[in-house]
PDB file as gemmi writes it, atoms N, CA and C in Angstrom:
CRYST1    1.000    1.000    1.000  90.00  90.00  90.00 P 1                      
ATOM      1  N   MET A   1      -9.598   1.525  12.628  1.00  0.00           N  
ATOM      2  CA  MET A   1      -8.942   2.215  11.545  1.00  0.00           C  
ATOM      3  C   MET A   1      -9.509   1.720  10.217  1.00  0.00           C  
ATOM      4  N   GLU A   2      -9.776   2.666   9.371  1.00  0.00           N  
ATOM      5  CA  GLU A   2     -10.183   2.313   8.017  1.00  0.00           C  
ATOM      6  C   GLU A   2      -9.038   2.675   7.087  1.00  0.00           C  
ATOM      7  N   LEU A   3      -8.450   1.676   6.450  1.00  0.00           N  
ATOM      8  CA  LEU A   3      -7.335   1.889   5.532  1.00  0.00           C  
ATOM      9  C   LEU A   3      -7.840   1.822   4.104  1.00  0.00           C  
ATOM     10  N   GLN A   4      -7.683   2.919   3.389  1.00  0.00           N  
ATOM     11  CA  GLN A   4      -8.040   2.952   1.976  1.00  0.00           C  
ATOM     12  C   GLN A   4      -6.757   2.861   1.165  1.00  0.00           C  
ATOM     13  N   VAL A   5      -6.748   1.968   0.196  1.00  0.00           N  
ATOM     14  CA  VAL A   5      -5.589   1.792  -0.678  1.00  0.00           C  
ATOM     15  C   VAL A   5      -6.012   2.152  -2.091  1.00  0.00           C  
ATOM     16  N   LYS A   6      -5.285   3.089  -2.682  1.00  0.00           N  
ATOM     17  CA  LYS A   6      -5.568   3.522  -4.056  1.00  0.00           C  
ATOM     18  C   LYS A   6      -4.332   3.261  -4.891  1.00  0.00           C  
ATOM     19  N   ILE A   7      -4.534   2.616  -6.023  1.00  0.00           N  
ATOM     20  CA  ILE A   7      -3.432   2.302  -6.926  1.00  0.00           C  
ATOM     21  C   ILE A   7      -3.738   2.895  -8.293  1.00  0.00           C  
ATOM     22  N   HIS A   8      -2.824   3.723  -8.763  1.00  0.00           N  
ATOM     23  CA  HIS A   8      -2.962   4.349 -10.077  1.00  0.00           C  
ATOM     24  C   HIS A   8      -1.819   3.839 -10.943  1.00  0.00           C  
ATOM     25  N   ILE A   9      -2.165   3.285 -12.098  1.00  0.00           N  
ATOM     26  CA  ILE A   9      -1.121   2.760 -12.976  1.00  0.00           C  
ATOM     27  C   ILE A   9      -1.270   3.318 -14.375  1.00  0.00           C  
ATOM     28  N   TRP A  10      -0.168   3.388 -15.059  1.00  0.00           N  
ATOM     29  CA  TRP A  10      -0.111   3.820 -16.442  1.00  0.00           C  
ATOM     30  C   TRP A  10      -0.789   2.757 -17.300  1.00  0.00           C  
ATOM     31  N   ASN A  11      -1.424   3.162 -18.390  1.00  0.00           N  
ATOM     32  CA  ASN A  11      -2.203   2.239 -19.223  1.00  0.00           C  
ATOM     33  C   ASN A  11      -1.428   1.003 -19.673  1.00  0.00           C  
ATOM     34  N   ASP A  12      -0.168   1.164 -20.044  1.00  0.00           N  
ATOM     35  CA  ASP A  12       0.619   0.015 -20.512  1.00  0.00           C  
ATOM     36  C   ASP A  12       0.913  -0.990 -19.404  1.00  0.00           C  
ATOM     37  N   LEU A  13       0.651  -0.639 -18.179  1.00  0.00           N  
ATOM     38  CA  LEU A  13       0.906  -1.538 -17.052  1.00  0.00           C  
ATOM     39  C   LEU A  13      -0.332  -2.311 -16.624  1.00  0.00           C  
ATOM     40  N   GLU A  14      -1.396  -2.163 -17.359  1.00  0.00           N  
ATOM     41  CA  GLU A  14      -2.646  -2.855 -17.025  1.00  0.00           C  
ATOM     42  C   GLU A  14      -2.442  -4.373 -16.921  1.00  0.00           C  
ATOM     43  N   ILE A  15      -1.520  -4.912 -17.705  1.00  0.00           N  
ATOM     44  CA  ILE A  15      -1.290  -6.363 -17.693  1.00  0.00           C  
ATOM     45  C   ILE A  15      -0.629  -6.845 -16.398  1.00  0.00           C  
ATOM     46  N   VAL A  16       0.000  -5.923 -15.670  1.00  0.00           N  
ATOM     47  CA  VAL A  16       0.625  -6.312 -14.397  1.00  0.00           C  
ATOM     48  C   VAL A  16      -0.116  -5.718 -13.196  1.00  0.00           C  
ATOM     49  N   LYS A  17      -1.326  -5.244 -13.414  1.00  0.00           N  
ATOM     50  CA  LYS A  17      -2.114  -4.630 -12.339  1.00  0.00           C  
ATOM     51  C   LYS A  17      -2.295  -5.581 -11.166  1.00  0.00           C  
ATOM     52  N   GLU A  18      -2.627  -6.817 -11.450  1.00  0.00           N  
ATOM     53  CA  GLU A  18      -2.838  -7.790 -10.375  1.00  0.00           C  
ATOM     54  C   GLU A  18      -1.547  -8.033  -9.602  1.00  0.00           C  
ATOM     55  N   THR A  19      -0.434  -8.069 -10.283  1.00  0.00           N  
ATOM     56  CA  THR A  19       0.865  -8.241  -9.622  1.00  0.00           C  
ATOM     57  C   THR A  19       1.151  -7.072  -8.694  1.00  0.00           C  
ATOM     58  N   ILE A  20       0.907  -5.866  -9.173  1.00  0.00           N  
ATOM     59  CA  ILE A  20       1.105  -4.671  -8.353  1.00  0.00           C  
ATOM     60  C   ILE A  20       0.214  -4.730  -7.118  1.00  0.00           C  
ATOM     61  N   GLU A  21      -1.037  -5.073  -7.293  1.00  0.00           N  
ATOM     62  CA  GLU A  21      -1.970  -5.174  -6.165  1.00  0.00           C  
ATOM     63  C   GLU A  21      -1.500  -6.215  -5.157  1.00  0.00           C  
ATOM     64  N   ASN A  22      -0.981  -7.345  -5.642  1.00  0.00           N  
ATOM     65  CA  ASN A  22      -0.495  -8.400  -4.741  1.00  0.00           C  
ATOM     66  C   ASN A  22       0.730  -7.946  -3.950  1.00  0.00           C  
ATOM     67  N   ILE A  23       1.645  -7.219  -4.603  1.00  0.00           N  
ATOM     68  CA  ILE A  23       2.839  -6.722  -3.912  1.00  0.00           C  
ATOM     69  C   ILE A  23       2.433  -5.723  -2.831  1.00  0.00           C  
ATOM     70  N   VAL A  24       1.507  -4.843  -3.155  1.00  0.00           N  
ATOM     71  CA  VAL A  24       1.028  -3.861  -2.180  1.00  0.00           C  
ATOM     72  C   VAL A  24       0.354  -4.574  -1.014  1.00  0.00           C  
ATOM     73  N   GLN A  25      -0.510  -5.515  -1.299  1.00  0.00           N  
ATOM     74  CA  GLN A  25      -1.216  -6.247  -0.243  1.00  0.00           C  
ATOM     75  C   GLN A  25      -0.243  -7.009   0.656  1.00  0.00           C  
ATOM     76  N   ASP A  26       0.780  -7.611   0.046  1.00  0.00           N  
ATOM     77  CA  ASP A  26       1.787  -8.323   0.825  1.00  0.00           C  
ATOM     78  C   ASP A  26       2.521  -7.375   1.760  1.00  0.00           C  
ATOM     79  N   ASN A  27       2.866  -6.200   1.273  1.00  0.00           N  
ATOM     80  CA  ASN A  27       3.542  -5.211   2.120  1.00  0.00           C  
ATOM     81  C   ASN A  27       2.662  -4.776   3.272  1.00  0.00           C  
ATOM     82  N   ILE A  28       1.402  -4.524   3.004  1.00  0.00           N  
ATOM     83  CA  ILE A  28       0.490  -4.054   4.049  1.00  0.00           C  
ATOM     84  C   ILE A  28       0.261  -5.139   5.099  1.00  0.00           C  
ATOM     85  N   GLU A  29       0.002  -6.352   4.662  1.00  0.00           N  
ATOM     86  CA  GLU A  29      -0.357  -7.429   5.589  1.00  0.00           C  
ATOM     87  C   GLU A  29       0.832  -8.046   6.301  1.00  0.00           C  
ATOM     88  N   ASN A  30       1.988  -8.137   5.635  1.00  0.00           N  
ATOM     89  CA  ASN A  30       3.098  -8.889   6.207  1.00  0.00           C  
ATOM     90  C   ASN A  30       4.287  -8.043   6.657  1.00  0.00           C  
ATOM     91  N   LYS A  31       4.413  -6.839   6.131  1.00  0.00           N  
ATOM     92  CA  LYS A  31       5.576  -6.031   6.497  1.00  0.00           C  
ATOM     93  C   LYS A  31       5.191  -4.774   7.267  1.00  0.00           C  
ATOM     94  N   MET A  32       3.999  -4.277   7.043  1.00  0.00           N  
ATOM     95  CA  MET A  32       3.572  -3.029   7.673  1.00  0.00           C  
ATOM     96  C   MET A  32       2.579  -3.255   8.808  1.00  0.00           C  
ATOM     97  N   ASP A  33       2.138  -4.476   9.012  1.00  0.00           N  
ATOM     98  CA  ASP A  33       1.052  -4.727   9.958  1.00  0.00           C  
ATOM     99  C   ASP A  33       1.350  -4.208  11.361  1.00  0.00           C  
ATOM    100  N   SER A  34       2.550  -4.444  11.869  1.00  0.00           N  
ATOM    101  CA  SER A  34       2.849  -3.979  13.227  1.00  0.00           C  
ATOM    102  C   SER A  34       2.966  -2.461  13.284  1.00  0.00           C  
ATOM    103  N   TYR A  35       3.382  -1.823  12.200  1.00  0.00           N  
ATOM    104  CA  TYR A  35       3.493  -0.361  12.176  1.00  0.00           C  
ATOM    105  C   TYR A  35       2.121   0.295  12.053  1.00  0.00           C  
ATOM    106  N   LEU A  36       1.231  -0.346  11.325  1.00  0.00           N  
ATOM    107  CA  LEU A  36      -0.112   0.206  11.159  1.00  0.00           C  
ATOM    108  C   LEU A  36      -0.974   0.017  12.407  1.00  0.00           C  
ATOM    109  N   LYS A  37      -0.587  -0.893  13.291  1.00  0.00           N  
ATOM    110  CA  LYS A  37      -1.354  -1.115  14.524  1.00  0.00           C  
ATOM    111  C   LYS A  37      -1.419   0.124  15.390  1.00  0.00           C  
ATOM    112  N   MET A  38      -0.410   0.979  15.326  1.00  0.00           N  
ATOM    113  CA  MET A  38      -0.428   2.189  16.158  1.00  0.00           C  
ATOM    114  C   MET A  38      -1.525   3.168  15.717  1.00  0.00           C  
ATOM    115  N   PHE A  39      -2.114   2.939  14.542  1.00  0.00           N  
ATOM    116  CA  PHE A  39      -3.206   3.777  14.052  1.00  0.00           C  
ATOM    117  C   PHE A  39      -4.553   3.074  14.153  1.00  0.00           C  
ATOM    118  N   ASP A  40      -4.578   1.917  14.806  1.00  0.00           N  
ATOM    119  CA  ASP A  40      -5.777   1.095  14.874  1.00  0.00           C  
ATOM    120  C   ASP A  40      -6.724   1.590  15.965  1.00  0.00           C  
ATOM    121  N   LYS A  41      -7.398   2.682  15.651  1.00  0.00           N  
ATOM    122  CA  LYS A  41      -8.407   3.258  16.537  1.00  0.00           C  
ATOM    123  C   LYS A  41      -9.662   3.472  15.707  1.00  0.00           C  
ATOM    124  N   ASP A  42     -10.803   3.568  16.370  1.00  0.00           N  
ATOM    125  CA  ASP A  42     -12.083   3.665  15.660  1.00  0.00           C  
ATOM    126  C   ASP A  42     -12.202   4.876  14.749  1.00  0.00           C  
ATOM    127  N   ASP A  43     -11.716   6.001  15.166  1.00  0.00           N  
ATOM    128  CA  ASP A  43     -11.959   7.238  14.424  1.00  0.00           C  
ATOM    129  C   ASP A  43     -10.796   7.646  13.506  1.00  0.00           C  
ATOM    130  N   VAL A  44      -9.875   6.763  13.240  1.00  0.00           N  
ATOM    131  CA  VAL A  44      -8.696   7.090  12.451  1.00  0.00           C  
ATOM    132  C   VAL A  44      -8.905   6.690  10.992  1.00  0.00           C  
ATOM    133  N   GLU A  45      -8.619   7.642  10.109  1.00  0.00           N  
ATOM    134  CA  GLU A  45      -8.670   7.368   8.674  1.00  0.00           C  
ATOM    135  C   GLU A  45      -7.250   7.354   8.125  1.00  0.00           C  
ATOM    136  N   CYS A  46      -6.963   6.347   7.324  1.00  0.00           N  
ATOM    137  CA  CYS A  46      -5.638   6.208   6.731  1.00  0.00           C  
ATOM    138  C   CYS A  46      -5.779   5.888   5.245  1.00  0.00           C  
ATOM    139  N   THR A  47      -4.925   6.507   4.452  1.00  0.00           N  
ATOM    140  CA  THR A  47      -4.918   6.208   3.022  1.00  0.00           C  
ATOM    141  C   THR A  47      -3.484   5.970   2.562  1.00  0.00           C  
ATOM    142  N   LEU A  48      -3.366   5.035   1.653  1.00  0.00           N  
ATOM    143  CA  LEU A  48      -2.114   4.781   0.951  1.00  0.00           C  
ATOM    144  C   LEU A  48      -2.418   4.924  -0.532  1.00  0.00           C  
ATOM    145  N   GLU A  49      -1.631   5.729  -1.209  1.00  0.00           N  
ATOM    146  CA  GLU A  49      -1.858   5.946  -2.626  1.00  0.00           C  
ATOM    147  C   GLU A  49      -0.556   5.690  -3.380  1.00  0.00           C  
ATOM    148  N   LEU A  50      -0.596   4.704  -4.263  1.00  0.00           N  
ATOM    149  CA  LEU A  50       0.570   4.314  -5.052  1.00  0.00           C  
ATOM    150  C   LEU A  50       0.328   4.686  -6.507  1.00  0.00           C  
ATOM    151  N   LYS A  51       1.309   5.324  -7.121  1.00  0.00           N  
ATOM    152  CA  LYS A  51       1.252   5.652  -8.547  1.00  0.00           C  
ATOM    153  C   LYS A  51       2.459   5.011  -9.218  1.00  0.00           C  
ATOM    154  N   VAL A  52       2.198   4.245 -10.273  1.00  0.00           N  
ATOM    155  CA  VAL A  52       3.272   3.538 -10.980  1.00  0.00           C  
ATOM    156  C   VAL A  52       3.151   3.816 -12.469  1.00  0.00           C  
ATOM    157  N   ASP A  53       4.289   4.118 -13.097  1.00  0.00           N  
ATOM    158  CA  ASP A  53       4.298   4.273 -14.549  1.00  0.00           C  
ATOM    159  C   ASP A  53       5.656   3.872 -15.106  1.00  0.00           C  
ATOM    160  N   LYS A  54       5.746   3.879 -16.421  1.00  0.00           N  
ATOM    161  CA  LYS A  54       7.014   3.604 -17.101  1.00  0.00           C  
ATOM    162  C   LYS A  54       7.524   4.909 -17.690  1.00  0.00           C  
ATOM    163  N   ASN A  55       8.840   5.047 -17.704  1.00  0.00           N  
ATOM    164  CA  ASN A  55       9.415   6.252 -18.278  1.00  0.00           C  
ATOM    165  C   ASN A  55       9.899   5.977 -19.703  1.00  0.00           C  
ATOM    166  N   LYS A  56      10.571   6.944 -20.300  1.00  0.00           N  
ATOM    167  CA  LYS A  56      11.030   6.813 -21.692  1.00  0.00           C  
ATOM    168  C   LYS A  56      12.074   5.712 -21.862  1.00  0.00           C  
ATOM    169  N   LYS A  57      12.756   5.374 -20.766  1.00  0.00           N  
ATOM    170  CA  LYS A  57      13.753   4.289 -20.813  1.00  0.00           C  
ATOM    171  C   LYS A  57      13.110   2.919 -20.592  1.00  0.00           C  
ATOM    172  N   TRP A  58      11.792   2.909 -20.422  1.00  0.00           N  
ATOM    173  CA  TRP A  58      11.016   1.701 -20.157  1.00  0.00           C  
ATOM    174  C   TRP A  58      11.395   1.037 -18.840  1.00  0.00           C  
ATOM    175  N   THR A  59      11.829   1.859 -17.892  1.00  0.00           N  
ATOM    176  CA  THR A  59      11.982   1.386 -16.525  1.00  0.00           C  
ATOM    177  C   THR A  59      10.829   1.993 -15.723  1.00  0.00           C  
ATOM    178  N   TYR A  60      10.679   1.573 -14.499  1.00  0.00           N  
ATOM    179  CA  TYR A  60       9.527   1.969 -13.699  1.00  0.00           C  
ATOM    180  C   TYR A  60       9.831   3.163 -12.791  1.00  0.00           C  
ATOM    181  N   ASN A  61       8.852   4.029 -12.663  1.00  0.00           N  
ATOM    182  CA  ASN A  61       8.844   5.126 -11.693  1.00  0.00           C  
ATOM    183  C   ASN A  61       7.617   4.934 -10.814  1.00  0.00           C  
ATOM    184  N   ALA A  62       7.728   5.350  -9.564  1.00  0.00           N  
ATOM    185  CA  ALA A  62       6.560   5.225  -8.685  1.00  0.00           C  
ATOM    186  C   ALA A  62       6.650   6.214  -7.538  1.00  0.00           C  
ATOM    187  N   SER A  63       5.491   6.485  -6.963  1.00  0.00           N  
ATOM    188  CA  SER A  63       5.438   7.298  -5.753  1.00  0.00           C  
ATOM    189  C   SER A  63       4.429   6.665  -4.797  1.00  0.00           C  
ATOM    190  N   LEU A  64       4.711   6.823  -3.532  1.00  0.00           N  
ATOM    191  CA  LEU A  64       3.823   6.336  -2.482  1.00  0.00           C  
ATOM    192  C   LEU A  64       3.519   7.497  -1.558  1.00  0.00           C  
ATOM    193  N   ALA A  65       2.242   7.813  -1.434  1.00  0.00           N  
ATOM    194  CA  ALA A  65       1.799   8.856  -0.512  1.00  0.00           C  
ATOM    195  C   ALA A  65       0.943   8.189   0.561  1.00  0.00           C  
ATOM    196  N   ALA A  66       1.239   8.504   1.791  1.00  0.00           N  
ATOM    197  CA  ALA A  66       0.488   7.931   2.906  1.00  0.00           C  
ATOM    198  C   ALA A  66      -0.011   9.063   3.791  1.00  0.00           C  
ATOM    199  N   ASN A  67      -1.269   8.973   4.154  1.00  0.00           N  
ATOM    200  CA  ASN A  67      -1.867   9.875   5.123  1.00  0.00           C  
ATOM    201  C   ASN A  67      -2.369   8.980   6.249  1.00  0.00           C  
ATOM    202  N   LEU A  68      -1.635   8.979   7.332  1.00  0.00           N  
ATOM    203  CA  LEU A  68      -1.942   8.110   8.461  1.00  0.00           C  
ATOM    204  C   LEU A  68      -2.301   8.972   9.663  1.00  0.00           C  
ATOM    205  N   ASP A  69      -3.585   9.055   9.947  1.00  0.00           N  
ATOM    206  CA  ASP A  69      -4.088   9.859  11.060  1.00  0.00           C  
ATOM    207  C   ASP A  69      -3.558  11.299  10.963  1.00  0.00           C  
ATOM    208  N   ASN A  70      -3.709  11.874   9.779  1.00  0.00           N  
ATOM    209  CA  ASN A  70      -3.297  13.252   9.464  1.00  0.00           C  
ATOM    210  C   ASN A  70      -1.797  13.481   9.509  1.00  0.00           C  
ATOM    211  N   GLU A  71      -1.013  12.429   9.480  1.00  0.00           N  
ATOM    212  CA  GLU A  71       0.434  12.547   9.295  1.00  0.00           C  
ATOM    213  C   GLU A  71       0.724  12.130   7.857  1.00  0.00           C  
ATOM    214  N   HIS A  72       1.451  12.985   7.141  1.00  0.00           N  
ATOM    215  CA  HIS A  72       1.664  12.770   5.714  1.00  0.00           C  
ATOM    216  C   HIS A  72       3.093  12.296   5.434  1.00  0.00           C  
ATOM    217  N   TYR A  73       3.178  11.322   4.555  1.00  0.00           N  
ATOM    218  CA  TYR A  73       4.461  10.774   4.126  1.00  0.00           C  
ATOM    219  C   TYR A  73       4.422  10.660   2.601  1.00  0.00           C  
ATOM    220  N   HIS A  74       5.552  10.941   1.955  1.00  0.00           N  
ATOM    221  CA  HIS A  74       5.598  10.857   0.497  1.00  0.00           C  
ATOM    222  C   HIS A  74       6.987  10.392   0.071  1.00  0.00           C  
ATOM    223  N   TYR A  75       7.001   9.404  -0.818  1.00  0.00           N  
ATOM    224  CA  TYR A  75       8.257   8.844  -1.311  1.00  0.00           C  
ATOM    225  C   TYR A  75       8.156   8.648  -2.816  1.00  0.00           C  
ATOM    226  N   GLU A  76       9.248   8.915  -3.519  1.00  0.00           N  
ATOM    227  CA  GLU A  76       9.296   8.719  -4.967  1.00  0.00           C  
ATOM    228  C   GLU A  76      10.596   8.017  -5.332  1.00  0.00           C  
ATOM    229  N   ARG A  77      10.510   7.144  -6.306  1.00  0.00           N  
ATOM    230  CA  ARG A  77      11.684   6.462  -6.830  1.00  0.00           C  
ATOM    231  C   ARG A  77      11.554   6.361  -8.346  1.00  0.00           C  
ATOM    232  N   GLU A  78      12.710   6.350  -9.031  1.00  0.00           N  
ATOM    233  CA  GLU A  78      12.715   6.304 -10.488  1.00  0.00           C  
ATOM    234  C   GLU A  78      13.717   5.267 -10.989  1.00  0.00           C  
ATOM    235  N   ASP A  79      13.495   4.859 -12.220  1.00  0.00           N  
ATOM    236  CA  ASP A  79      14.423   4.021 -12.981  1.00  0.00           C  
ATOM    237  C   ASP A  79      14.690   2.646 -12.372  1.00  0.00           C  
ATOM    238  N   TYR A  80      13.645   1.992 -11.904  1.00  0.00           N  
ATOM    239  CA  TYR A  80      13.769   0.624 -11.413  1.00  0.00           C  
ATOM    240  C   TYR A  80      13.388  -0.344 -12.532  1.00  0.00           C  
ATOM    241  N   GLU A  81      14.150  -1.407 -12.678  1.00  0.00           N  
ATOM    242  CA  GLU A  81      13.836  -2.414 -13.685  1.00  0.00           C  
ATOM    243  C   GLU A  81      12.803  -3.415 -13.189  1.00  0.00           C  
ATOM    244  N   HIS A  82      12.742  -3.618 -11.882  1.00  0.00           N  
ATOM    245  CA  HIS A  82      11.845  -4.623 -11.309  1.00  0.00           C  
ATOM    246  C   HIS A  82      10.773  -3.949 -10.459  1.00  0.00           C  
ATOM    247  N   LEU A  83       9.529  -4.232 -10.796  1.00  0.00           N  
ATOM    248  CA  LEU A  83       8.402  -3.648 -10.067  1.00  0.00           C  
ATOM    249  C   LEU A  83       8.416  -3.998  -8.589  1.00  0.00           C  
ATOM    250  N   ASP A  84       8.684  -5.247  -8.269  1.00  0.00           N  
ATOM    251  CA  ASP A  84       8.653  -5.651  -6.866  1.00  0.00           C  
ATOM    252  C   ASP A  84       9.704  -4.919  -6.049  1.00  0.00           C  
ATOM    253  N   HIS A  85      10.902  -4.732  -6.605  1.00  0.00           N  
ATOM    254  CA  HIS A  85      11.945  -4.006  -5.883  1.00  0.00           C  
ATOM    255  C   HIS A  85      11.526  -2.555  -5.644  1.00  0.00           C  
ATOM    256  N   LEU A  86      10.914  -1.949  -6.641  1.00  0.00           N  
ATOM    257  CA  LEU A  86      10.479  -0.562  -6.545  1.00  0.00           C  
ATOM    258  C   LEU A  86       9.415  -0.380  -5.465  1.00  0.00           C  
ATOM    259  N   ILE A  87       8.378  -1.172  -5.521  1.00  0.00           N  
ATOM    260  CA  ILE A  87       7.283  -1.039  -4.561  1.00  0.00           C  
ATOM    261  C   ILE A  87       7.749  -1.403  -3.153  1.00  0.00           C  
ATOM    262  N   ASN A  88       8.523  -2.462  -3.040  1.00  0.00           N  
ATOM    263  CA  ASN A  88       9.050  -2.842  -1.726  1.00  0.00           C  
ATOM    264  C   ASN A  88       9.935  -1.748  -1.137  1.00  0.00           C  
ATOM    265  N   ASN A  89      10.716  -1.066  -1.984  1.00  0.00           N  
ATOM    266  CA  ASN A  89      11.576   0.014  -1.516  1.00  0.00           C  
ATOM    267  C   ASN A  89      10.757   1.175  -0.971  1.00  0.00           C  
ATOM    268  N   LEU A  90       9.677   1.523  -1.656  1.00  0.00           N  
ATOM    269  CA  LEU A  90       8.820   2.606  -1.176  1.00  0.00           C  
ATOM    270  C   LEU A  90       8.227   2.270   0.190  1.00  0.00           C  
ATOM    271  N   PHE A  91       7.745   1.043   0.340  1.00  0.00           N  
ATOM    272  CA  PHE A  91       7.180   0.637   1.633  1.00  0.00           C  
ATOM    273  C   PHE A  91       8.258   0.546   2.708  1.00  0.00           C  
ATOM    274  N   LYS A  92       9.459   0.183   2.330  1.00  0.00           N  
ATOM    275  CA  LYS A  92      10.567   0.131   3.290  1.00  0.00           C  
ATOM    276  C   LYS A  92      10.820   1.518   3.872  1.00  0.00           C  
ATOM    277  N   HIS A  93      10.795   2.537   3.019  1.00  0.00           N  
ATOM    278  CA  HIS A  93      11.013   3.898   3.506  1.00  0.00           C  
ATOM    279  C   HIS A  93       9.879   4.360   4.420  1.00  0.00           C  
ATOM    280  N   LEU A  94       8.657   3.991   4.090  1.00  0.00           N  
ATOM    281  CA  LEU A  94       7.529   4.312   4.962  1.00  0.00           C  
ATOM    282  C   LEU A  94       7.700   3.612   6.310  1.00  0.00           C  
ATOM    283  N   LYS A  95       8.067   2.353   6.275  1.00  0.00           N  
ATOM    284  CA  LYS A  95       8.273   1.588   7.505  1.00  0.00           C  
ATOM    285  C   LYS A  95       9.369   2.220   8.364  1.00  0.00           C  
ATOM    286  N   GLU A  96      10.449   2.660   7.739  1.00  0.00           N  
ATOM    287  CA  GLU A  96      11.547   3.298   8.487  1.00  0.00           C  
ATOM    288  C   GLU A  96      11.087   4.603   9.130  1.00  0.00           C  
ATOM    289  N   SER A  97      10.276   5.370   8.405  1.00  0.00           N  
ATOM    290  CA  SER A  97       9.752   6.618   8.971  1.00  0.00           C  
ATOM    291  C   SER A  97       8.852   6.336  10.173  1.00  0.00           C  
ATOM    292  N   LEU A  98       8.036   5.321  10.062  1.00  0.00           N  
ATOM    293  CA  LEU A  98       7.124   4.985  11.169  1.00  0.00           C  
ATOM    294  C   LEU A  98       7.869   4.391  12.359  1.00  0.00           C  
ATOM    295  N   SER A  99       8.967   3.706  12.109  1.00  0.00           N  
ATOM    296  CA  SER A  99       9.709   3.090  13.212  1.00  0.00           C  
ATOM    297  C   SER A  99      10.413   4.141  14.061  1.00  0.00           C  
ATOM    298  N   SER A 100      10.642   5.321  13.516  1.00  0.00           N  
ATOM    299  CA  SER A 100      11.302   6.370  14.283  1.00  0.00           C  
ATOM    300  C   SER A 100      10.319   7.158  15.152  1.00  0.00           C  
ATOM    301  N   LYS A 101       9.034   6.807  15.072  1.00  0.00           N  
ATOM    302  CA  LYS A 101       8.023   7.493  15.894  1.00  0.00           C  
ATOM    303  C   LYS A 101       8.054   6.990  17.307  1.00  0.00           C  
TER     304      LYS A 101                                                      
END                                                                             
């Protein structure tokens, strides 16, 4: 399996880009690893695309789109004060969807 991870952030969030990348990597390696194993075949392509920005209230909005072996998942959340809670919540929903397979 080849997993491509794409992270898109709003310009004002450039200072926390590394933090966002670390949270995503932690989710993939430590929380999603057993769920992603079911896609671990030679010819399988998987992508995770995270978009994070700030809204007018200066809280965070984000979306997570996953294409795992041509199965599509999409989650959006708004108005989170903490980036880690927001990103972890998106991955939690993906994990729950995969656990029902």
